[in-house]
N, C-alpha and C positions, 0 to 999 in steps of 0.2 A: 886800244884807241883812246885818245883823249876825249873826255865827255864834252860834247857841244850839241847844238840842236840837230845836226845831221847825223850824229852817232848815238843819240839817245835811243834807248830801247822802246820806251813808251812814246806814242805820238803826242801825248799831253805835254811832255817836256821836249819834244822834237818838233814835228810839223806844226803843231798848234800852240807852241809855247807863247807866241806873241799875243794870242787871243785869250789866254787864261792866266797871263802873268800876274794879274791883280789878285789871284788866289794864293800866290806863293808866300806872302807874309803870314798866311794862316796855316797852310797845309804842308809846307816844305819842312825838311829836317830843321832848318834854321828857325822856322816859325814855332815848331814844337818846343825846341830848346828855349827860345825866348819866353814862351808862355810858362814854361817850368820855372825859369828864373823869376818871372813876374810873381808866381805863386809863392815861391820861397821868400822873396823880399817882403811881400805884403804880409805873409805869416809872421816873419821876424818883427815887422813893425807892430803888428797886432798884439804879439806877446808883450812887447814893450808898453803898448797902450793899456794892456790888462795888468800892468804892474808886476808881471812875472820877473822882470828885471828892469833896471833903470836905463831908459833910452831917451835922451833929450829930444823933444819935438823938433828942434832945429835941425836934427839929423835926417828927418823923414824925407825931405825934398831931395837931398843928395843920394839917399838910398834908392829912391824911386828912379833916379837917373840910370841906375844899373840896368834896368830893363827898358826904360824909355830910350836910352841911347845905345842899346844893345847892337853890336856890329857883327859883321861876318867874321872879323878877327876874333871876337869874343867866342863865337860859336865854334870856330876852329880850335881855339884853346880848350874848350870843353871836350871836343871830340878827341883831341890829343890825350887828355886826361883819361878819357874812357878807354883808350887802348891799354892803359895800365890797370884801371879799376875793373874793366869788363862789366861795368854797370853804368848805364846812362844817367840815372838820377843822382847817383853818388857823385858823379863827375860835376853835375850842376851844383850840388852842395859844396864841393870843394872850391868851385869857382866863386860862389857867393862869399864863402869864408875868406878867400883871398882878397876879395874886394873890401871886406870889412877891415881886414888887417891894414890895407892901404889907406883906409879912412881913419885909422887910429883907434879902431874898435876891437883890438886884439882880445880883450878880456871877455867879449861877448860872442865870440865865434861859435862856441858850443851850443848856443841857442838856435843856430841855424838848423833847420830840419828837426827840431826838438820833438821827440815823441812820435814822429811821423814814420809811416812806411811809404814806399815809392808810390803806391797807388793813391795816397792822399794828394800827391803832386800831379800824377798822371790824370786822375779822375776829377781834377779841377782844371788843369791846364787844357785838356782836350775839349771838355764842354765849353770852356771859355773861347777857345779859338774857333770852335764850331759855331757858337752863338754869334760871334763877331762876323764870321763869314756869311752866315745866313742873313743877319741884319744889314750888313754893309754892302754885300754883293748880290746875294740871291734875291732877297725880297724886292729891292729896287728893280732888278732885271725882270722878274715875273710881273711886277706891278706895271712896268712900262709896256711889256708885251700885251698884257690884258687891256690896258688903256688904248693901245694901238688897235687892237681888234675891235674895241668898242667904237672907236672913231670910224673904222671901216664899215661897221654895222650901220652907223648913222648915215654914212655917205650913200649906202646902198639900201636904205630903208624901204624905198618904193620900187625897187627893181624886182619884178616878178620873175619867178624861176620855176621850172618844172621840178617837182620833188621826185625822188625815186626811193621806193621801198622794195626790198629784195632785188634791187637793181632794175625794177620795172617802173614805168611812168606811174606817178601817183598824184594826188591832189596838189595843185601848185602851192608854192610858198613864196617868200621873199628872200633874196640873198642876204639882206641885212639881218633878218630874224635868224637865219641859219648861223650867222656869225655870232649872234647874241646867245645862241645855245652854248657855245664854247666859253663866252664871257661869263655866263652864269655859273657854269661848271667850275671854271677856274676860281671865280670869286668865292664860291662855297668852300672849295678845298684849301684855298689860301687862308681863309678864316679858321678852318679847323687846324691847319698847321700852326698858326700864330697863338693858339691857346695851349699848345703843348709846352710845358715848362722845360727849361734847360736845367737839368739836375746834375748833382755832383755827390761824390762820396768824400767824407772827411771825418775820420774817426779812429785812426791808428791801425795797427796790424790786422786786427779782425773786426774792426768797427765799433769797439767798446771803449775807446780812449783808455786802454789798459795802462800804457806807460804814463800818460798825462796824469791819470788818477792816482797812481802809486806815488808819483813825485809830489803832487799837490792835491791831496784828497779833499780839501775843503773848497776847491775851485769848482764852479759849475761849468764843466767842460762842454756839456751839451749846448748850453746857452752860448758859450764862447764860439763853438763851431758853427752854430746856426748864424750868428751875427757876422762872423768872419766871411763865411761863404756868400751870404746874401748882400751884406753891405760893402765888402771889399772886392768881391769877385763878380757880383751880379748874378749869382746862380741860386738854385734852390737845393738845400742840403737834404738828402734822404736820411731818415732818422735811424733806420734799422738796416744795417748792411753787413756784408761779409768783408773780406779784404778789398773788394772791388765794388763799384757802383752797379746797380741792377741793369742799367742800359735799357730799361723798358721804355722810358720816354724818348731816348735817342732812337730806339727801334721804331717807335710810333712816328717820329719825324721822318725817318727813312721811308716808312710806308706812305706817309702823306706826300712826300716828294715823288715817290713812285707813282701814286695816283695822278698827280699833276702831270707827270711825264707821259702817262698813259693817255690822258686827255689830249695832250699836245700831239702825241703820235696819231691819234684819231683825226685831229685837225689836219696834220700833214697829209694823211692818206686821202682825206676828202678833197683838199685843194689839189693834190696831185691828180685826182680823178677829174676834177673840174677842168684842169688844164688839158687833160687828154681828150675831154669832150669839147674843147675849144671855147669854153666859157671864159677863159682867161688867156690872153696873150702875155708874153713876158718881155720886159725891156731888154734890149740887146746892146751889149757893149761891143764896139767896133772890132777890137782885137781879140776878143774871147773866142774860143773854139768849143762848139757843142759836141762834136764827134770827130774823131781822128779820120774817119772814112766818109761820113755823110755831111757835107758842108751846110746843108739846109737846117740842121737840127739845133733847136734851143731847148735843152733838156731841163726838167724841173729839179736840178741837182741840189738846190738848197733845201728843198723839202725832203729829198732822199737822204742827204747828209744829216739833217736834223733827226729823221726817223732812226737812222743807224746809231747815232750818238745817244738818243733817248733809250734805245734798246740796250746798249752797253751799260749805261747808267743804271737802268732798272735791274739788270741782272746782278750788278754789284750791290745795289740797295737791298735786293731780295736776300742775298747771302748775309749781309751785315745785320739786317733786321732779324733773321732767323738764328744766326749764330751768337751774337753778342749777349743776349739775355740768358744764355746757357753757360754755366761754369760748374765744374765738379766741386762739391762741398764748399769750403770757404774761399777757394780760388784755384783755378788753374791758369796757365799762361796763354791759352789760345786766344784770349781777347787782345793781347798786346800787339801781335803782328797784324791782326785784322784791323785794329783801330788806326794803324798807320796809313791805311788805304782809304780813309773816308773822304779825302780830297779828290780821289780819282773819279768816283761817280758824280761828285759835285762839278768837277771840271767838264766831264762829258755832258752834263746837264746844261751848263753855261754855254758850251760850244753849240749844243743843239738849239738853244734859244736864240743864239746869235745867227745861226744859219736860217732859222725860221723867220726871224725878223728881216733878214736880207732877202729871203724869198718873197715875203709879203710886200716889201717895197718895190719889187720888180713886177708885180701883177698889174695888168692892164685889162679892165673889164671889156669883154667883147659882147656888148648888149644885143647886137643883132643876132648872134648865135642863140642866146637865151630866148629871144622872141621867136626865132624860127623853130626852136625845139618845142615851144609851147604850141605854136601853130600846127605843128605836125601831130599833135597829140590831143585832138578834140575829145577823144574818148574819156579823158579825165573829168569832163564836166558831167559825166553820167551820174556820179555821186550826188552832185548838186541837184540835177533834175529829179532823180528819184526821191531825194529828201523833200523837195518842194511838193512833189506829188503825194508823198506820205502826209504832209501837212494838210493837203486838200482831200485826204481820205480816198485817194485814187486806188483802185484795186490792183494789188501785186505790182507795184511800180519797180521794185528791185528786180524782179524776174523779167519784166519787160525790157529794162535797160541791159540786163545781163545778156539776154538773147540778141540784142542789137550789137553790143560792144565787145563781149569777152572773146579775145583771140581774133577779133575781126580786123581786117586791114582796110585802109582807105576811109576811116572815119574822119570827116572834116566838118566844117561849118555847114556846108550845104546838106550833107546827109543827116547831121544832127537836127537841123531845123526842119528837114523833111519829116523826120520822126516826130518832132514836136507837133507838126501839123496834123498828124494822124491821131493825136490824143483827144479824148473826149473831155476837154476842159474849155473854160471860157477863153475868149480872145485876150482878155486881160492877163490870165495865167500864161497863155502861150507867149505873149509879149515879154512877160517876166522871165520865162524860161529861155527865150531867145537872147535876152540881154546878158546871159551868163556866158562868159568866154574863158578859155584857159588863161588869158591875160589878167582878168579881174577876179577870178575865183581864188583869192589868196587868203581868205579868212579875215580875222580882226586885224586892226592896225595897232600894233603894240606901242607902248610909250617907253621909249628908251633913249 
């Protein structure tokens, strides 16, 4: 079957292609090839700048157009060459050499890929494309989601809500504060993510610049490599490597993304539960169908889709983070096929965040239901009453409220006030106790 959205094996490239297409320039085969060309060209220019050979500066701009104007046709040409070489990076090398010949730089073609092993290209190209995808796609997406949640928190700052611990009625809270719980968690984890460096390996066949050093023993290749990776590629070069990068920082980023996804999964489940409790209604689109059999249904599908995609993403991030830092001796090939899949969990993460945002935008607060739930649960002010009584040095206040409320049915304002009237305290204290309701017993007012 011809490959198209309807015949794609992965839903990322099939059903959901239109939603994650912005990731294609980074994580597609085309994207990886282009970034490899990018590294090869910049390395060639850097060798010229280091006076390893004579390369007129006037040529730099034209050389950079090789990767800046890189096309599908160029990528196909490299793939055709790979059929002969059976080696993807060597095919890239031949492509760049061919471009040099067409630019009249035939005498310089052997400086392409000089002293390098394939992983000097792969372990710079991959972190580059990963870095650009994180910075250009992921971070704006998660920042927008976090900002949206903060806006909802401010909107509902004064909306009292019955809290539930262990699924049971507990001391009231505010809806806004409960949204701020997730905002704070996300902001903390985003901050941790952004301090993890994007690292690279660049040092020859086994990380020692062997070939470079034997050809030019007086050249400080360590300095050259550090400057090339940092200034030309925007990455941090690891100093002591085998043939491949350690992937420790990449694994740390996967773990950070996994934690963020776990937080958002927690949010999805909370909102799903609030919807089931009728705290939220959902906006209805006229022609949408909630159930093929039950016409009345408006299902919280956006939160369910988000949860499912976060789960798939995290399963893959878990494997990537656990596998990549492990390689036999100076290198085995198990990292190669695994690295090609880093765009898959990122795609599912982006899909999940899009679904979550869509669901959030559908929410309609049903404040009457929140108020009714509070009114049905006067027993939750028992904590407040017994605490005030402790302040007044009243004997065994916890035990008195426990006897009244634990497991009891029918606790309401009338029965609670009747209990207060039996207490041996002043009328002033009784008035204070009667002023406490499930609707106002929400704790401090947070500043956010």
